Phi, psi and omega in degrees: 000133179275146176276146181267148176290160176294148181286333180235131177235132180271124177233130181240154176250150178202169176242149180223162181053049178285129185226144174273134180227174178281126176269120182289340182281309187259358177059051178213165179269062183239008179272125175255135180228150176195173181259135175268131182227153171257132178259112181241167180298339180264357178141193181261134181242116176292135182252317181173198180236157176227158175217139179211134180249127183288345176266318186278332185250139178292157185298324184279354179281147174281154176297144181274148176276136185256000000 
């Protein structure tokens, strides 16, 4: 008899390796960058990178994907 996969799988998103960098737009060390990852039952899957500047972007804006 074969086992059936679970009906529900929990997947979470997180960021890793967050670093402060130089923002070329506002000329300050206010740019945060990081790697977006998915946490799945089988392991960690890298999805992409994001960047957000506390000076250039308003607080209610989501970080932009790079």
